[in-house]
C-alpha positions in Angstrom: 20.8 34.2 -22.2 20.6 30.8 -24.3 21.2 27.4 -23.3 22.8 24.7 -24.2 21.9 21.1 -23.2 23.1 17.5 -24.0 20.4 15.1 -25.0 21.4 11.9 -22.8 20.0 9.5 -25.9 23.3 9.2 -28.7 23.1 9.4 -32.4 24.7 6.9 -34.7 27.0 8.4 -37.2 27.2 7.0 -40.7 30.4 4.7 -39.5 29.4 1.6 -37.5 32.2 1.8 -35.2 31.0 2.6 -31.6 33.6 5.4 -31.0 31.2 7.4 -33.2 28.2 7.4 -31.0 27.8 11.1 -30.2 25.6 13.1 -28.3 23.6 15.8 -30.1 23.0 19.2 -28.9 19.9 20.9 -28.1 20.5 24.8 -28.3 17.6 27.1 -26.4 17.8 30.8 -27.4 14.8 32.7 -26.2 13.6 35.9 -28.0 11.6 38.0 -26.0 8.3 35.9 -25.8 9.2 33.0 -28.3 12.0 30.5 -27.7 14.0 29.1 -30.2 15.3 25.5 -30.2 18.2 24.7 -32.7 19.5 20.9 -32.5 23.1 19.9 -33.9 24.6 16.7 -34.0 28.4 17.0 -33.1 29.6 14.6 -36.1 33.3 14.7 -35.7 34.7 16.2 -38.6 31.9 18.8 -39.4 30.9 22.7 -38.3 28.0 23.6 -37.3 25.6 25.8 -39.9 24.4 28.1 -37.6 27.2 30.1 -36.5 25.8 33.2 -37.2 23.5 33.1 -35.3 24.6 32.4 -32.4 26.5 34.9 -29.6 30.6 34.2 -30.2 31.2 33.3 -26.6 28.3 30.6 -26.8 29.8 29.1 -30.1 32.9 28.8 -28.1 31.7 26.9 -25.5 29.8 24.6 -28.0 33.2 24.0 -30.6 34.8 23.0 -27.3 32.5 20.5 -26.3 32.8 19.7 -29.8 36.6 19.0 -30.0 36.3 17.3 -26.4 34.1 14.9 -27.7 35.9 14.6 -30.5 39.4 13.8 -28.6 37.0 10.9 -26.4 35.8 9.0 -29.8 39.2 9.0 -31.0 40.9 7.6 -27.9 40.4 4.5 -28.7 38.3 3.2 -25.7 34.8 3.3 -27.5 33.6 6.5 -25.9 34.4 5.0 -22.6 35.4 8.3 -20.2 33.1 8.3 -17.3 33.0 11.8 -17.7 30.5 11.6 -20.3 27.9 10.4 -18.0 25.8 12.2 -15.8 24.5 11.2 -12.4 21.1 9.7 -14.1 22.4 7.9 -17.3 22.6 4.8 -18.2 25.8 3.3 -19.0 24.8 1.6 -22.7 24.2 -2.0 -22.6 20.7 -4.2 -21.9 19.5 -0.5 -21.4 19.7 0.2 -25.4 16.8 -1.9 -25.2 14.7 1.0 -23.4 15.2 3.6 -25.2 14.5 1.4 -28.6 11.2 0.1 -27.4 8.7 1.9 -29.8 6.4 4.4 -28.1 3.1 3.5 -27.9 0.1 5.6 -27.0 -3.1 4.9 -25.8 -6.3 6.0 -27.1 -8.1 8.8 -24.8 -11.4 7.7 -23.5 -14.1 9.6 -24.1 -15.0 13.3 -22.5 -17.0 13.0 -18.9 -20.0 14.5 -19.4 -21.9 17.2 -17.1 -24.3 14.4 -16.5 -22.2 11.9 -14.9 -20.4 14.5 -12.8 -23.8 15.7 -11.7 -24.2 12.3 -10.6 -21.3 11.3 -9.1 -21.8 14.7 -7.1 -25.4 14.0 -5.9 -24.6 10.6 -4.5 -24.6 10.7 -0.3 -21.2 10.3 0.9 -22.4 8.1 3.8 -24.2 5.6 1.1 -20.7 5.4 -0.5 -18.7 4.6 2.5 -21.1 2.2 3.8 -21.0 0.4 0.1 -16.9 0.6 0.0 -16.9 -0.6 3.8 -19.2 -3.6 3.1 -17.6 -4.1 -0.7 -14.2 -4.5 1.6 -14.9 -7.0 3.8 -16.8 -9.0 1.1 -13.2 -8.8 -0.9 -11.3 -9.9 2.5 -13.5 -12.7 3.5 -14.7 -14.3 0.3 -11.2 -15.5 -0.7 -10.8 -16.7 2.7 -14.1 -18.7 3.0 -13.5 -20.3 -0.4 -9.8 -21.5 0.2 -11.1 -23.0 3.7 -13.8 -24.6 1.1 -11.7 -25.9 -1.2 -9.6 -27.0 1.6 -12.2 -29.1 4.2 -14.9 -30.0 1.0 -12.0 -32.1 0.1 -11.0 -34.3 2.7 -8.0 -31.3 3.1 -6.2 -33.1 0.4 -3.1 -31.1 0.0 -3.3 -30.8 -3.5 -6.5 -28.8 -2.7 -5.1 -26.3 0.0 -3.1 -26.0 3.0 -3.1 -23.8 5.8 -0.2 -21.5 3.6 -2.9 -21.3 0.9 -5.8 -19.9 3.6 -3.4 -17.4 4.6 -2.5 -16.4 1.6 -6.4 -16.1 0.5 -6.7 -13.5 3.5 -3.9 -12.0 3.0 -4.2 -11.2 -0.6 -8.0 -10.7 0.0 -7.3 -7.9 2.4 -4.8 -6.5 0.0 -7.5 -6.3 -2.8 -10.0 -4.9 0.0 -7.7 -1.8 0.8 -6.6 -1.1 -2.9 -10.0 -1.4 -4.3 -12.3 0.1 -1.3 -9.9 2.2 0.9 -9.7 4.9 -1.3 -13.6 6.0 -0.5 -14.1 5.0 3.0 -10.7 4.8 4.4 -10.5 1.0 4.6 -11.8 0.2 8.3 -13.1 -3.0 7.1 -12.9 -3.6 10.9 -14.9 -2.7 14.0 -12.1 -3.1 16.1 -10.3 -0.7 13.9 -13.3 1.7 13.4 -13.5 2.4 17.3 -9.9 2.7 17.6 -10.3 5.3 14.8 -12.7 7.1 17.0 -10.9 7.1 20.2 -7.1 7.9 18.6 -7.4 9.6 15.8 -10.7 11.9 15.6 -13.0 9.7 13.2 -16.4 10.9 13.6 -18.5 8.6 16.6 -21.6 9.2 14.5 -20.3 7.1 11.5 -19.3 4.2 14.0 -22.4 2.3 13.9 -23.0 2.6 10.3 -19.5 1.8 9.7 -19.9 -1.7 11.8 -23.3 -2.3 10.1 -21.6 -2.3 6.4 -18.7 -4.3 7.8 -20.8 -7.3 9.2 -23.4 -6.8 6.1 -20.4 -7.4 3.6 -19.2 -10.6 5.6 -22.8 -11.8 5.4 -23.1 -11.3 1.7 -19.4 -13.5 1.6 -20.8 -16.4 3.7 -24.1 -16.3 1.8 -22.6 -16.3 -1.6 -19.9 -19.4 -0.8 -23.0 -21.0 0.5 -24.8 -20.7 -3.1 -21.8 -22.0 -4.5 -21.0 -24.5 -3.0 -24.4 -25.6 -1.4 -24.6 -29.3 -3.0 -21.0 -30.4 -1.3 -21.9 -28.2 1.9 -25.3 -30.0 2.7 -23.4 -33.2 2.1 -21.0 -32.8 4.6 -23.4 -31.5 6.8 -25.2 -35.2 6.3 -21.9 -36.8 6.5 -21.2 -35.2 10.2 -25.0 -35.6 11.5 -24.8 -39.3 10.9 -22.1 -39.5 12.7 -23.5 -38.1 15.5 -21.1 -34.7 15.0 -22.7 -31.2 14.8 -22.0 -29.1 11.4 -20.8 -26.1 12.9 -18.0 -28.1 14.5 -13.9 -28.2 13.3 -14.1 -29.6 9.8 -18.0 -29.3 9.0 -19.2 -26.6 6.9 -20.0 -24.1 9.3 -16.1 -24.1 10.0 -15.9 -23.2 6.4 -17.6 -19.9 7.4 -16.4 -19.1 11.0 -14.2 -20.6 13.4 -14.8 -23.3 16.1 -12.6 -24.9 18.2 -11.5 -28.4 18.2 -13.3 -31.3 20.5 -9.7 -30.7 22.7 -10.0 -27.1 23.1 -12.2 -27.0 26.3 -10.5 -24.3 28.1 -12.1 -21.0 26.8 -9.5 -18.9 29.3 -6.5 -20.2 26.9 -8.5 -19.8 24.0 -9.4 -15.9 25.1 -5.7 -15.1 25.8 -4.5 -16.6 22.3 -7.2 -14.5 20.5 -6.9 -11.2 22.6 -2.6 -11.6 21.9 -3.1 -12.3 18.2 -5.8 -9.6 18.0 -3.0 -7.4 19.6 -0.3 -8.3 17.5 -2.5 -7.1 14.3 -3.3 -3.6 16.0 0.1 -2.7 16.6 1.0 -3.8 12.9 -2.0 -2.0 11.6 -1.5 0.9 13.8 2.1 1.2 13.0 1.3 0.8 9.1 -1.1 4.0 9.3 1.7 6.0 11.2 2.7 8.6 8.7 5.9 9.3 10.3 6.8 5.6 10.0 9.8 5.7 7.2 9.4 1.9 6.3 5.9 2.1 4.9 4.9 3.4 1.8 1.5 3.8 0.4 2.0 1.2 -2.0 3.4 -1.5 0.7 0.7 -0.7 3.2 -2.2 -3.0 2.0 0.3 -5.8 1.3 2.2 -5.2 5.2 -1.2 -5.3 6.8 -2.8 -8.3 5.0 0.8 -10.5 5.5 0.2 -9.6 8.9 -3.1 -11.5 9.5 -1.8 -14.3 7.2 1.1 -15.1 9.9 -1.4 -15.0 12.5 -3.0 -17.3 10.6 -0.1 -19.9 9.8 0.6 -19.2 14.0 -2.5 -19.7 15.3 -5.0 -21.3 13.2 -4.7 -25.1 15.2 -5.5 -22.8 18.3 -8.7 -21.2 17.0 -8.8 -17.7 16.1 -11.3 -14.9 14.5 -9.4 -11.9 14.7 -12.4 -9.6 13.0 -15.9 -9.0 14.6 -17.0 -8.3 11.4 -15.3 -11.6 9.6 -16.9 -13.9 12.1 -20.2 -12.4 12.8 -21.4 -11.9 9.3 -20.5 -15.4 7.8 -21.5 -16.9 11.6 -25.2 -15.5 11.2 -24.8 -17.4 7.4 -23.7 -20.7 9.7 -27.1 -20.6 11.8 -29.6 -20.3 9.5 -28.1 -23.0 6.8 -26.4 -25.3 9.6 -28.1 -24.9 12.7 -28.4 -22.2 15.8 -25.8 -23.7 17.8 -23.1 -21.5 15.5 -23.6 -19.2 18.2 -21.9 -22.2 21.0 -20.0 -20.7 23.8 -17.1 -19.9 21.9 -18.8 -17.4 19.8 -18.5 -14.1 22.3 -14.8 -15.1 22.6 -14.5 -15.0 18.2 -17.0 -12.0 18.3 -16.2 -9.5 21.1 -12.3 -10.1 22.2 -10.8 -8.4 19.2 -12.1 -5.2 20.7 -10.7 -4.5 23.4 -7.4 -6.1 22.0 -7.1 -3.9 19.7 -7.6 -0.6 21.9 -4.9 -2.0 24.2 -2.7 -2.7 21.5 -3.2 0.5 19.6 -3.5 2.3 23.2 0.6 0.7 23.5 1.4 2.4 20.6 0.0 5.8 21.4 1.7 5.6 24.6 5.2 4.5 23.5 5.5 4.2 20.1 3.9 7.4 18.5 5.9 10.4 17.5 3.6 13.5 16.7 6.1 15.9 16.2 7.7 14.3 13.4 4.2 14.0 11.9 3.6 17.4 12.4 7.8 18.5 11.0 6.7 16.2 7.7 3.6 18.0 7.0 1.0 15.5 7.9 -0.6 16.5 11.0 -0.7 20.4 12.7 -0.5 22.1 15.9 -4.0 22.6 17.5 -3.0 25.8 18.1 -1.3 26.5 15.0 1.7 27.5 14.2 1.8 30.0 17.7 1.4 26.8 19.4 4.3 25.0 17.5 6.4 27.8 18.4 5.9 27.7 22.0 6.1 23.7 22.0 9.7 24.2 20.4 10.6 26.9 22.9 9.4 24.7 25.8 11.6 22.0 25.0 14.5 24.0 23.6 14.6 22.7 20.6 15.0 26.5 18.8 18.1 26.7 21.2 19.4 23.6 20.1 19.4 24.2 16.5 20.5 28.0 16.7 23.6 26.5 18.7 24.0 24.0 16.6 24.3 26.3 13.5 27.0 28.0 15.7 29.5 25.6 15.6 31.9 25.1 13.3 33.2 22.0 10.9 35.6 20.8 13.5 32.7 20.6 16.7 33.9 24.0 18.2 31.9 26.7 19.0 32.6 30.2 16.8 33.8 32.9 18.7 30.7 35.4 18.9 
């Protein structure tokens, strides 16, 4: 059966008047195993030259369309009849720039060699995952501590940074880490997240130790590199703190560029514990909601930036109270601070900074699983499956009365009354 398709791009006739912007017709006539395509411009006052090759009933339809277009073109409204626009058509205007834009073709890359495929196939998966986790934490920590270095090494001058800049550096670092390495390892970048995924989502426990090791190692490398880059400035700052009788591993010193230290007036460790606990709980719920496939407000594009901005929001709100938020981020860089600026980097506050985020994140994800998780929606969307397959799902639907409710709703007329059956 022949088909007629109207091209959405108009053809400009020899006249300059806008009313002569008429669509062309693409006629597709299938003949057994091959298809014949003819393109015809329905310019007013002309007749197609293929009338002898098209069935008469199709010809009548096309000529009727041609006559309608001639009427629209001559009605003095510049062809502005809204009937000519389909649902996804764009009206004439700035959109002309879209269709007039030159089509550019990118040169094809060279073909993939079998040698390369064999090499990639031979790589142990556990090494790839460890490298991705270490690199991801590096991408997350490095911009953050670099921003802190710019701020503290220049006397907290606003021109060299601010708390907002530090928060955004960590936020974008987290987003870049997820975008760069998340597809390889799953994008945990936090020992607490790794442990919670093992508890609630079936992540293999045997992978947990080497994931955590890789995360801490990535943070350690970020701190080590930063000290190497700013070594003269950080050593000068350390000497200045020694002259004042202060430890370099105190707030404002070179050690605080790498990891968290409370201020001199913050002596209540219970207060610091609860600040850390609730900040990490907040982050845990946000992360778990982003990872929930039933959440309609999150797309793959927005997920990295949502998680990053959650961290930034906590930095903006609680940095003055001293927070850590991540075991790997704090422990890796704290080891570097201990190497270069003294063992007192592991002071009385260190256990709070290192370990509190784990029980806090377990608590937060437990709250989400208990009150907010809707696994049935995830099953309905195809993201999850019932452990007993389709039979188990049918039993669940029967048990909850979902099948009966669905059947009852189909037996109601549009007025909401039951049909007589």
